[in-house]
C-alpha positions as CSV (number, residue, x, y, z in Angstrom):
1,M,-16.9,1.2,-4.5
2,Y,-14.8,2.0,-1.3
3,K,-11.5,3.6,-2.3
4,F,-8.3,4.5,-0.5
5,V,-6.9,8.0,-1.1
6,Y,-3.1,7.8,-1.3
7,P,-0.9,11.0,-1.8
8,L,2.0,10.4,-4.1
9,Y,4.0,13.0,-2.1
10,S,3.8,14.0,1.5
11,Y,2.1,17.3,2.2
12,Y,5.4,18.6,3.5
13,T,7.5,17.4,0.6
14,M,9.5,20.4,-0.7
15,A,11.3,18.5,-3.5
16,E,8.2,18.3,-5.7
17,P,7.4,21.8,-7.2
18,N,4.3,20.6,-9.0
19,Y,2.4,19.2,-6.0
20,N,-1.2,19.7,-7.0
21,E,-4.5,17.9,-7.5
22,D,-2.9,15.6,-10.1
23,S,-0.5,14.3,-7.4
24,I,-3.4,12.7,-5.6
25,R,-4.5,9.2,-6.7
26,S,-7.5,7.1,-5.6
27,L,-6.9,3.4,-5.4
28,D,-9.6,0.8,-5.2
29,W,-9.4,-1.9,-2.6
30,K,-7.4,-4.5,-4.5
31,E,-4.9,-1.9,-5.8
32,H,-4.3,-0.7,-2.2
33,I,-3.8,-4.2,-0.8
34,R,-1.4,-5.1,-3.6
35,L,0.5,-1.8,-3.2
36,R,0.7,-2.0,0.6
37,P,0.4,-5.7,1.5
38,G,2.3,-5.2,4.8
39,M,-0.7,-3.3,6.2
40,Y,-2.9,-6.3,5.8
41,I,-0.7,-9.4,6.3
42,G,2.5,-8.1,8.0
43,K,5.8,-9.1,6.3
44,L,5.8,-11.0,3.0
45,G,8.6,-13.6,3.1
46,D,9.0,-16.8,1.3
47,G,7.6,-19.2,3.8
48,S,10.8,-19.9,5.8
49,A,9.4,-18.1,8.8
50,Q,6.2,-19.0,10.6
51,D,4.9,-15.4,10.5
52,D,5.5,-15.0,6.8
53,G,2.6,-13.7,4.7
54,I,1.6,-17.0,3.0
55,Y,0.7,-18.4,6.5
56,V,-1.3,-15.3,7.3
57,L,-3.3,-15.9,4.1
58,L,-4.0,-19.4,5.1
59,K,-4.9,-18.3,8.6
60,E,-7.4,-15.7,7.4
61,I,-9.3,-18.3,5.5
62,V,-9.3,-20.9,8.3
63,D,-10.3,-18.3,10.8
64,N,-13.6,-17.9,9.0
65,S,-14.2,-21.6,9.2
66,I,-13.3,-21.6,12.9
67,D,-15.8,-18.8,13.5
68,E,-18.5,-21.1,12.0
69,F,-17.5,-23.9,14.4
70,V,-17.6,-21.5,17.4
71,M,-21.1,-20.4,16.4
72,G,-22.2,-24.1,16.4
73,S,-22.0,-24.9,12.7
74,G,-19.6,-27.4,11.2
75,R,-17.4,-29.7,13.3
76,T,-14.9,-30.6,10.5
77,I,-12.6,-28.6,8.4
78,E,-10.6,-30.0,5.5
79,I,-7.3,-28.3,4.6
80,T,-5.0,-29.3,1.7
81,V,-1.7,-27.5,1.2
82,S,0.9,-28.2,-1.4
83,D,4.0,-26.1,-2.1
84,Q,1.9,-23.4,-3.8
85,K,-1.8,-24.4,-3.7
86,V,-4.2,-24.1,-0.7
87,N,-7.7,-25.5,-0.4
88,V,-9.9,-25.1,2.6
89,R,-13.4,-26.6,3.0
90,D,-15.7,-26.2,6.0
91,Y,-19.1,-27.5,6.7
92,G,-20.6,-24.4,8.3
93,R,-23.6,-22.5,7.2
94,G,-22.1,-21.4,3.9
95,I,-21.9,-17.8,2.7
96,P,-25.4,-16.5,1.6
97,L,-25.4,-17.2,-2.1
98,G,-26.4,-13.6,-3.1
99,K,-23.4,-12.2,-1.1
100,V,-20.6,-14.5,-2.2
101,I,-18.9,-11.9,-4.4
102,D,-19.4,-9.1,-1.9
103,C,-17.9,-11.2,1.0
104,V,-14.6,-11.8,-0.8
105,S,-14.2,-8.7,-2.9
106,K,-15.8,-5.7,-1.2
107,I,-13.8,-4.2,1.6
108,N,-15.5,-3.9,5.0
109,T,-18.2,-6.3,4.0
110,G,-19.1,-9.4,6.0
111,G,-21.2,-11.0,8.7
112,K,-18.8,-10.1,11.6
113,Y,-20.4,-6.6,12.1
114,D,-23.6,-8.3,13.3
115,S,-22.7,-9.2,16.9
116,K,-25.7,-11.6,17.1
117,A,-24.3,-13.7,14.3
118,F,-20.7,-13.7,15.5
119,Q,-20.4,-12.9,19.2
120,K,-16.7,-13.4,19.7
121,S,-15.0,-14.1,16.4
122,V,-11.4,-13.4,15.3
123,G,-12.1,-11.4,12.1
124,L,-14.1,-8.2,12.7
125,N,-13.0,-5.8,10.0
126,G,-14.1,-7.5,6.8
127,V,-10.6,-7.4,5.4
128,G,-8.9,-10.8,5.7
129,T,-10.5,-12.8,2.9
130,K,-10.3,-9.8,0.5
131,A,-6.6,-9.5,1.2
132,V,-6.2,-13.2,0.3
133,N,-8.2,-12.6,-2.9
134,A,-6.2,-9.6,-4.0
135,L,-2.8,-11.3,-3.3
136,S,-3.6,-14.5,-5.2
137,T,-3.1,-15.2,-8.9
138,N,-6.0,-17.6,-8.7
139,F,-8.8,-17.5,-6.0
140,M,-11.9,-19.6,-6.1
141,V,-14.8,-19.4,-3.6
142,Q,-17.8,-21.8,-3.7
143,S,-20.6,-21.7,-1.2
144,Y,-23.0,-24.6,-0.6
145,R,-26.3,-23.7,1.1
146,D,-29.7,-25.4,1.2
147,A,-29.0,-27.7,-1.8
148,K,-27.8,-24.8,-4.0
149,T,-24.2,-23.7,-4.8
150,K,-22.6,-20.6,-6.1
151,K,-19.0,-20.5,-7.4
152,V,-16.9,-17.5,-8.4
153,E,-13.3,-17.4,-9.7
154,F,-10.9,-14.4,-9.3
155,S,-7.4,-13.4,-10.3
156,K,-5.6,-10.7,-8.3
157,G,-9.0,-9.5,-7.0
158,E,-10.6,-9.3,-10.5
159,I,-13.6,-11.6,-11.3
160,V,-12.6,-14.1,-14.0
161,T,-15.7,-16.3,-14.0
162,D,-19.0,-15.8,-12.2
163,H,-20.8,-19.1,-12.3
164,P,-24.6,-19.2,-12.0
165,V,-26.4,-20.8,-9.0
166,I,-27.0,-24.5,-9.5
167,D,-28.4,-27.4,-7.6
168,T,-26.1,-29.5,-5.4
169,T,-26.1,-32.5,-3.2
170,Q,-23.1,-31.3,-1.2
171,R,-23.4,-30.5,2.5
172,N,-23.6,-26.8,3.5
173,G,-20.4,-24.9,3.9
174,T,-17.7,-23.0,2.0
175,A,-14.8,-24.1,-0.1
176,I,-11.9,-21.7,-1.0
177,T,-8.9,-22.5,-3.2
178,F,-6.1,-20.0,-3.8
179,Y,-2.6,-19.7,-5.2
180,P,-0.5,-16.9,-3.6
181,D,0.9,-14.5,-6.2
182,E,4.6,-15.4,-6.9
183,T,5.4,-11.8,-7.9
184,I,4.6,-10.7,-4.4
185,F,5.7,-13.8,-2.4
186,R,9.0,-14.5,-4.2
187,N,10.2,-18.2,-4.4
188,Y,7.6,-19.1,-1.7
189,H,6.8,-22.6,-0.4
190,Y,4.7,-23.8,2.6
191,I,6.7,-25.7,5.3
192,P,4.3,-28.4,6.6
193,D,5.7,-28.1,10.2
194,F,4.5,-24.5,10.4
195,V,1.1,-25.3,9.0
196,E,0.8,-28.3,11.4
197,S,1.7,-26.1,14.4
198,M,-1.1,-23.7,13.4
199,I,-3.6,-26.5,13.0
200,W,-2.7,-28.0,16.4
201,N,-3.4,-24.7,18.0
202,Y,-6.8,-24.5,16.3
203,V,-7.9,-27.9,17.7
204,F,-6.4,-27.3,21.2
205,L,-8.6,-24.2,21.4
206,N,-11.7,-25.7,20.0
207,A,-12.5,-29.0,21.8
208,G,-14.6,-31.2,19.5
209,L,-13.3,-29.7,16.3
210,T,-11.7,-32.1,13.8
211,I,-9.3,-30.8,11.1
212,N,-8.1,-33.0,8.3
213,F,-4.8,-31.6,7.0
214,N,-3.3,-33.4,4.0
215,N,-5.3,-36.6,4.9
216,Q,-4.1,-36.6,8.5
217,K,-6.6,-36.1,11.4
218,Y,-6.1,-33.5,14.2
219,F,-8.3,-33.5,17.2
220,S,-8.1,-32.6,20.9
221,E,-10.3,-33.6,23.8
222,R,-8.8,-31.6,26.7
223,G,-7.9,-28.3,25.0
224,L,-5.1,-26.4,26.6
225,Y,-4.1,-29.3,28.8
226,D,-3.3,-31.2,25.6
227,L,-1.4,-28.2,24.3
228,L,0.9,-28.1,27.3
229,H,1.2,-31.9,27.4
230,K,2.5,-31.8,23.8
231,H,4.9,-28.9,24.3
232,A,6.2,-29.5,27.8
233,D,8.7,-32.2,28.7
234,V,6.4,-34.3,30.8
235,E,9.4,-36.1,32.4
236,S,10.9,-32.9,33.8
237,V,7.8,-30.8,34.9
238,R,7.8,-30.1,38.6
239,Y,4.1,-30.9,39.1
240,P,1.1,-32.1,37.1
241,I,-0.4,-29.6,34.7
242,I,-3.0,-27.3,36.4
243,H,-6.0,-27.0,34.0
244,L,-8.6,-24.3,34.8
245,K,-11.7,-23.4,32.8
246,G,-14.4,-20.7,33.1
247,N,-16.7,-18.6,31.0
248,D,-14.6,-17.0,28.2
249,I,-11.3,-18.1,29.8
250,E,-9.2,-21.3,29.9
251,I,-5.7,-21.7,31.5
252,A,-3.2,-24.4,31.8
253,M,0.2,-24.1,33.6
254,T,3.1,-25.9,35.2
255,H,6.8,-25.3,35.9
256,G,9.6,-27.2,34.2
257,Q,13.4,-27.2,34.4
258,Q,14.2,-24.9,31.5
259,Y,15.3,-21.2,31.7
260,G,13.0,-18.4,30.9
261,E,9.2,-18.3,30.6
262,D,7.2,-20.1,28.0
263,Y,3.7,-18.8,27.2
264,H,1.1,-19.7,24.6
265,S,-1.6,-17.0,24.5
266,F,-4.8,-16.8,22.4
267,V,-7.7,-14.5,21.9
268,N,-10.9,-15.8,20.2
269,G,-8.9,-18.7,18.8
270,Q,-6.1,-16.4,17.4
271,H,-2.6,-17.2,18.5
272,T,-1.2,-13.9,19.8
273,T,2.4,-14.6,19.4
274,Q,3.4,-11.2,20.7
275,G,1.2,-11.5,23.8
276,G,-0.8,-8.4,24.7
277,T,-3.0,-7.2,27.6
278,H,-4.3,-10.7,28.4
279,Q,-0.8,-12.3,28.7
280,A,0.5,-9.4,30.8
281,A,-2.5,-9.7,33.1
282,F,-2.0,-13.4,33.5
283,R,1.7,-13.0,34.4
284,E,0.7,-10.4,36.9
285,A,-2.1,-12.5,38.4
286,V,0.0,-15.6,38.9
287,V,2.6,-13.6,40.9
288,K,0.0,-11.9,43.0
289,T,-2.0,-15.1,43.7
290,I,1.1,-17.2,44.7
291,R,2.5,-14.4,46.9
292,E,-0.9,-14.3,48.7
293,F,-1.1,-18.1,48.9
294,Y,2.4,-18.5,50.5
295,K,2.1,-15.2,52.4
296,K,5.5,-14.1,51.3
297,E,6.7,-11.5,48.8
298,Y,8.8,-13.7,46.5
299,D,10.5,-12.0,43.7
300,A,8.3,-12.1,40.5
301,A,11.2,-13.5,38.5
302,D,11.6,-16.4,40.8
303,I,7.8,-17.2,40.7
304,R,7.7,-17.1,36.9
305,S,11.1,-18.7,36.1
306,S,10.6,-21.9,34.2
307,I,6.8,-21.4,33.9
308,I,5.1,-23.1,31.0
309,A,1.6,-21.8,30.5
310,A,-1.2,-21.3,28.1
311,I,-4.1,-18.8,28.3
312,S,-7.1,-18.4,26.0
313,V,-9.8,-15.7,26.4
314,R,-12.9,-14.8,24.4
315,V,-13.4,-11.1,24.0
316,Q,-16.2,-9.2,22.4
317,E,-15.0,-6.8,19.6
318,P,-11.3,-7.3,20.4
319,V,-8.8,-4.6,19.4
320,F,-5.5,-5.9,18.0
321,E,-2.4,-3.8,17.4
322,S,-2.3,-4.8,13.7
323,Q,-4.3,-6.6,11.1
324,T,-2.2,-9.7,11.6
325,K,-3.7,-9.9,15.2
326,T,-0.5,-11.1,16.9
327,K,-0.9,-8.8,19.9
328,L,-4.0,-7.9,21.9
329,G,-4.5,-4.2,22.6
330,S,-8.0,-4.4,24.2
331,Q,-8.3,-3.1,27.7
332,N,-11.8,-4.5,28.3
333,M,-13.5,-7.9,27.7
334,G,-16.3,-6.1,25.7
335,P,-18.1,-2.8,25.4
336,D,-19.9,-3.3,28.7
337,G,-17.5,-5.9,30.2
338,P,-14.9,-5.7,32.9
339,S,-11.3,-4.8,32.1
340,V,-9.1,-7.7,30.8
341,R,-6.8,-7.2,33.8
342,T,-9.6,-7.4,36.4
343,F,-11.3,-10.3,34.7
344,I,-8.2,-12.5,34.5
345,N,-6.9,-11.5,37.9
346,D,-10.2,-12.4,39.6
347,F,-10.4,-15.7,37.8
348,V,-6.8,-16.7,38.6
349,K,-7.0,-15.5,42.2
350,K,-10.0,-17.7,42.9
351,E,-9.4,-20.8,40.8
352,L,-5.6,-21.1,41.2
353,D,-5.8,-20.4,45.0
354,D,-8.6,-23.1,45.3
355,Y,-6.5,-25.6,43.3
356,L,-3.4,-25.1,45.4
357,H,-5.5,-25.6,48.6
358,K,-7.0,-28.8,47.3
359,H,-3.7,-30.1,46.0
360,P,-1.0,-29.6,48.7
361,D,1.4,-31.9,46.8
362,V,1.3,-29.5,43.9
363,A,1.6,-26.5,46.2
364,D,4.7,-28.1,47.8
365,A,6.3,-28.8,44.4
366,L,5.6,-25.3,43.2
367,L,7.2,-23.8,46.4
368,K,10.4,-25.9,45.9
369,R,10.7,-24.7,42.3
370,I,10.4,-21.0,43.5
371,L,13.0,-21.5,46.2
372,Q,15.3,-23.2,43.7
373,S,15.0,-20.3,41.3
374,E,15.7,-17.9,44.2
375,R,18.9,-19.8,45.0
376,E,20.1,-19.9,41.4
377,R,19.4,-16.1,41.0
378,K,21.4,-15.2,44.1
379,D,24.2,-17.6,43.1
380,I,24.9,-15.8,39.9
381,A,24.0,-12.3,41.2
382,G,27.7,-11.3,41.7
383,I,29.1,-12.6,38.4
384,K,26.0,-11.2,36.6
385,K,26.7,-7.7,37.9
386,L,30.4,-7.9,36.9
387,A,29.6,-9.4,33.5
388,N,26.9,-6.7,32.8
389,D,29.3,-3.9,33.7
390,R,31.9,-5.4,31.3
391,A,29.3,-5.7,28.6
392,K,28.2,-2.1,29.0
393,K,31.8,-0.9,28.6
394,A,32.4,-3.2,25.7
395,S,29.2,-2.1,24.0
396,L,30.7,1.2,23.2
397,H,33.5,-0.4,21.3
398,N,32.2,-3.9,20.7
399,K,34.6,-5.4,18.1
400,K,32.4,-8.5,17.8
401,L,29.2,-6.6,16.8
402,R,28.6,-4.5,13.7
403,D,25.2,-3.2,14.6
404,C,22.5,-1.9,12.3
405,K,20.4,1.3,12.5
406,V,16.9,-0.3,13.0
407,H,16.0,-2.7,15.8
408,F,13.1,-5.2,16.0
409,N,11.8,-3.6,19.2
410,S,11.2,-0.3,17.4
411,T,8.2,0.9,15.3
412,H,10.2,1.3,12.1
413,D,8.8,-0.1,8.9
414,K,11.9,-2.4,8.5
415,R,11.6,-3.9,12.0
416,Y,10.6,-7.3,10.6
417,E,13.7,-7.3,8.3
418,T,16.1,-6.8,11.2
419,T,18.7,-9.6,11.0
420,L,21.8,-10.6,13.0
421,F,24.3,-12.8,11.2
422,I,26.4,-14.9,13.6
423,T,29.6,-15.7,11.6
424,E,32.8,-17.6,12.2
425,G,36.1,-15.8,11.8
426,D,37.0,-12.3,10.5
427,S,37.1,-13.2,6.8
428,A,33.4,-14.3,6.6
429,S,32.2,-11.4,8.9
430,G,34.2,-9.0,6.7
431,S,32.4,-10.1,3.5
432,I,29.0,-9.9,5.1
433,T,29.8,-6.5,6.7
434,K,30.8,-5.0,3.4
435,S,27.7,-6.3,1.6
436,R,25.0,-6.0,4.2
437,D,22.1,-3.5,4.4
438,V,23.3,-1.2,7.3
439,D,19.8,-0.2,8.1
440,C,18.6,-3.6,9.2
441,Q,21.4,-6.2,9.0
442,A,24.0,-6.6,11.8
443,V,27.0,-9.0,12.1
444,F,28.3,-10.7,15.2
445,S,31.7,-12.4,14.7
446,L,32.7,-15.5,16.7
447,K,36.3,-15.9,17.7
448,G,36.3,-19.6,17.0
449,K,34.3,-22.6,18.2
450,P,32.1,-21.5,21.0
451,L,31.8,-23.5,24.3
452,N,29.6,-26.6,24.3
453,C,27.2,-25.4,27.0
454,Y,25.1,-28.6,27.2
455,E,24.2,-29.3,30.9
456,L,25.9,-26.1,32.1
457,T,24.0,-23.6,34.2
458,K,23.1,-20.1,33.1
459,K,26.1,-18.9,35.1
460,V,28.2,-19.7,32.1
461,V,26.4,-17.1,30.0
462,Y,27.9,-14.4,32.3
463,E,31.3,-16.1,32.8
464,N,31.9,-16.6,29.1
465,E,32.6,-13.1,27.6
466,E,31.5,-14.1,24.1
467,F,28.1,-15.5,25.2
468,N,27.5,-12.5,27.4
469,L,28.2,-10.0,24.6
470,L,25.9,-12.0,22.3
471,Q,23.2,-11.9,25.0
472,H,23.5,-8.2,25.3
473,A,23.6,-7.7,21.5
474,L,20.3,-9.6,21.2
475,N,18.9,-7.8,24.3
476,I,17.3,-11.0,25.6
477,E,18.6,-11.2,29.2
478,D,15.1,-10.4,30.6
479,G,13.0,-12.0,27.9
480,L,12.1,-11.4,24.3
481,D,10.2,-8.2,24.7
482,G,13.3,-6.1,23.9
483,L,14.7,-8.4,21.2
484,H,16.8,-6.3,18.8
485,Y,16.6,-8.6,15.7
486,N,13.7,-10.5,14.3
487,N,16.0,-13.0,12.5
488,I,19.1,-14.5,14.2
489,V,21.0,-16.2,11.3
490,I,23.8,-18.7,12.0
491,A,26.1,-18.2,9.0
492,T,28.9,-20.8,9.0
493,D,30.9,-22.6,6.3
494,A,29.4,-25.8,4.8
495,D,32.2,-28.0,6.2
496,V,32.7,-30.1,9.3
497,D,33.9,-27.2,11.4
498,G,31.0,-25.0,10.2
499,M,28.5,-27.7,11.0
500,H,30.0,-28.1,14.5
501,I,29.7,-24.4,15.2
502,R,26.1,-24.5,14.1
503,L,25.3,-27.3,16.6
504,L,27.2,-25.4,19.3
505,M,25.2,-22.2,18.7
506,M,21.9,-24.0,18.5
507,T,22.8,-25.7,21.8
508,F,23.4,-22.3,23.4
509,F,20.0,-21.0,22.3
510,L,18.1,-24.2,23.2
511,Q,19.8,-24.5,26.5
512,F,19.3,-20.9,27.8
513,F,16.9,-19.1,25.4
514,P,14.5,-21.8,24.0
515,D,11.8,-19.1,23.6
516,L,13.9,-17.6,20.8
517,V,13.7,-20.9,18.8
518,R,10.1,-21.5,19.7
519,A,9.1,-18.1,18.4
520,G,10.8,-18.8,15.1
521,H,13.6,-16.3,15.3
522,V,16.6,-18.6,14.6
523,Y,17.8,-19.7,11.1
524,I,20.6,-21.2,9.2
525,L,22.0,-19.3,6.3
526,Q,22.2,-21.2,3.0
527,T,25.1,-20.1,0.8
528,P,26.0,-21.4,-2.6
529,L,28.4,-24.3,-3.0
530,F,29.2,-23.7,-6.7
531,R,29.3,-20.8,-9.1
532,V,28.8,-21.9,-12.7
533,R,29.2,-19.3,-15.4
534,N,30.1,-18.4,-19.0
535,K,30.6,-15.1,-20.6
536,K,26.9,-14.4,-20.7
537,E,25.4,-15.8,-17.5
538,T,26.3,-16.7,-13.9
539,I,24.4,-19.3,-11.9
540,Y,24.9,-19.9,-8.2
541,C,24.1,-23.4,-7.1
542,Y,23.2,-24.6,-3.6
543,S,23.5,-28.3,-4.2
544,D,25.2,-30.8,-6.6
545,E,21.9,-31.3,-8.3
546,E,21.6,-27.5,-9.1
547,R,25.2,-27.6,-10.3
548,K,24.4,-30.3,-12.9
549,K,21.4,-28.4,-14.1
550,A,23.4,-25.2,-14.5
551,I,26.1,-27.0,-16.5
552,E,23.4,-28.5,-18.7
553,K,21.8,-25.0,-19.2
554,L,25.0,-23.2,-20.0
555,G,26.4,-25.8,-22.4
556,S,30.0,-26.9,-22.9
557,K,33.0,-25.8,-20.9
558,P,31.5,-23.4,-18.3
559,E,33.7,-22.1,-15.6
560,I,32.9,-23.9,-12.3
561,T,34.0,-22.6,-8.9
562,R,33.6,-24.6,-5.7
563,F,33.2,-22.3,-2.7
564,K,35.1,-23.8,0.2
565,G,34.2,-21.1,2.8
566,L,32.2,-17.9,3.2
567,G,35.4,-15.9,3.3
568,E,36.1,-16.9,-0.4
569,I,32.9,-15.2,-1.6
570,S,33.5,-11.6,-2.6
571,P,31.4,-8.9,-0.9
572,D,29.7,-8.0,-4.2
573,E,28.6,-11.6,-4.6
574,F,27.7,-12.0,-0.9
575,G,25.2,-9.1,-1.4
576,L,23.2,-11.3,-3.7
577,F,22.8,-14.1,-1.1
578,I,21.7,-11.9,1.8
579,G,19.3,-9.6,0.0
580,K,15.8,-10.2,-1.3
581,D,16.7,-13.7,-2.5
582,I,18.2,-14.8,0.8
583,R,17.7,-18.6,1.5
584,L,17.2,-19.4,5.1
585,D,16.5,-22.8,6.8
586,P,14.4,-22.2,10.0
587,V,15.4,-24.0,13.2
588,I,12.1,-25.8,14.1
589,L,11.4,-27.6,17.3
590,K,9.2,-30.6,16.7
591,D,7.7,-33.1,19.3
592,Q,11.1,-33.9,20.7
593,T,11.9,-32.3,24.1
594,I,14.8,-30.0,24.3
595,K,16.5,-32.2,27.0
596,H,16.4,-35.3,24.9
597,L,17.3,-33.4,21.7
598,L,20.5,-31.9,23.3
599,E,21.4,-35.2,25.0
600,Y,21.2,-37.0,21.7
601,Y,23.3,-34.6,19.7
602,M,25.6,-33.0,22.3
603,G,25.8,-35.6,25.1
604,K,29.0,-37.5,25.5
605,N,29.1,-40.7,23.3
606,T,25.4,-41.5,23.7
607,P,24.7,-45.1,22.6
608,D,21.7,-44.0,20.6
609,R,23.8,-41.6,18.5
610,Q,26.5,-44.2,18.0
611,Q,23.9,-46.7,16.7
612,H,22.3,-44.1,14.4
613,I,25.7,-43.4,12.8
614,I,26.6,-47.1,12.4
615,K,23.2,-47.9,10.8
616,N,23.1,-44.9,8.5
617,L,26.8,-44.7,7.5
618,R,27.0,-45.2,3.7
619,I,29.6,-44.7,1.0
620,E,28.5,-43.3,-2.3
621,K,30.6,-42.9,-5.4
622,D,30.0,-39.8,-7.4
623,E,28.6,-40.3,-10.9
624,V,30.4,-37.8,-13.0
625,N,29.7,-37.1,-16.6
626,P,33.0,-37.3,-18.5
627,E,32.3,-34.1,-20.5
628,E,31.4,-32.4,-17.2
629,L,34.6,-33.5,-15.6
630,K,36.6,-32.4,-18.6
631,A,34.9,-29.0,-18.4
632,E,35.8,-28.7,-14.7
633,E,39.4,-29.7,-15.3
634,S,39.8,-27.1,-18.0
635,T,38.6,-24.3,-15.7
636,A,41.5,-22.1,-14.8
637,G,41.6,-21.3,-11.1
638,A,38.5,-23.4,-10.3
639,A,38.6,-25.1,-6.9
640,E,38.2,-28.9,-7.4
641,E,36.8,-31.5,-5.0
642,P,39.0,-34.5,-4.2
643,A,38.5,-37.4,-6.6
644,G,37.2,-40.7,-5.4
645,D,34.6,-41.7,-2.9
646,N,32.6,-39.3,-0.9
647,L,31.6,-40.2,2.7
648,D,28.0,-39.1,3.4
649,V,26.9,-39.5,7.0
650,A,23.1,-39.3,7.1
């Protein structure tokens, strides 16, 4: 069996005097995966981020089914996901029955090494399914092939039941069911929106494929055109979507009204969220082609400003920068193929240039967008320089930022844990600052309620000192490549003012840095509303329902404290809420366009919002257990809620 050799101490470790042969251990494949899961699936997480490990597990299984479709077998994939259970059934060729165990439990074993069987697949290293197996408390694989079926059940990579081959009437294909291990993925749950986004990408990239997810059908006829049509605000795009297809490459692009650049890049059906050589080549090729078409050296930033684009390429034996395959590192399209840069540049130069010549209306609209970006850039050039000079001076003694040692744009092991807490006021920021992990958690303190920047231009980012300092703290002025923190967490009180600050901060990000939200970097911090305790146990409750359960568990007369604001929570307690058990609500962009979303919530007295409030306004009376109320009243120093009716605005 293949084994990983892992030294218990570094060769250079001087602190261990007995470093000898006994200090070296050999781990089998499943032990190594469970000991170092980050090497195989990136970060772990609880499912609140779209790149958390539980989504990587699902992707690894679905990727195999997609590869079957790409090779011409199986046009339908069925996926069922509950909070903790995943089932994937495809109708491809099915794993050869004699190799079912090997394909899911022997490292570096699979059909992807045979380039004739899988020309341009996503998985090449024979690791993905084995990682899912090792990191699941229950893992079942069943192959259907030529009227025979073979089923095997595992737990944490160990065979539990090896069923014999029997006859079947089921169609060819493979079924896999797994339950991620709760000891590794603590308090995890699947968020349907993240799974749905993944599935949409699969069908956009594989025209003709049908995926049934939790009994809902997903299908695309026009590939990347449909992807852009779904993600772009069709009412504000400057010209119709340009859709170009060739051998091993597909591109869709347009320009909108938003700030920044919005790219969706893929390699062999894999969503490369961090881009790579193909995305860099595309950005370069677009600038070069447009300059040559208009015969003028426009600034690259003006050409790419507000671009919305998707690019998909098929590469033989792709090289990714990690097992999670979020960034392409390949320089060539294949062992004997051209460079990625040359291939994409040649395609864009010919196809985009031809398209613009054939569609002068599109060429005219594109030119107007470039000239508008140029005017906007020159308009803010002066204030931008002054603001950046101020920010550089302030960065040496930035009273608003308590920075951490590790940044996301580094290669440190903790880069995925890097977090910036945006807090309201000095008391809340003080509590977080004292209890944070100084290696990877930073704090940015707001002075008060930030400016409502809805419908304002990006000039305000430089004119408003607080926004400018925040922009520099995040290092996102020129895009997300240098982003300092993987998680931007809005940490405000759970009251009306706190909710308002959340909306104002989300408006800032959506208005000027929407890529930050789309990439899944923005969150809302959940903090407990109640502390219920007796002499033996303390329970923190995040809702009224949890409070009632805690009172029931602890029995009569527990001490109940209602936290009115983050500043009331002691640093020692705060450390419990921002550590390994941190609860985060991701800010997720659904099908609504940013323009309509901001207009609805942040516009001035919009009729739609007024009608929504009127229709959903309801008055609910608390149902309080007399014993519970008595217990609360007897609690010395406990903060009580006002008696009477509560107003709940849905």
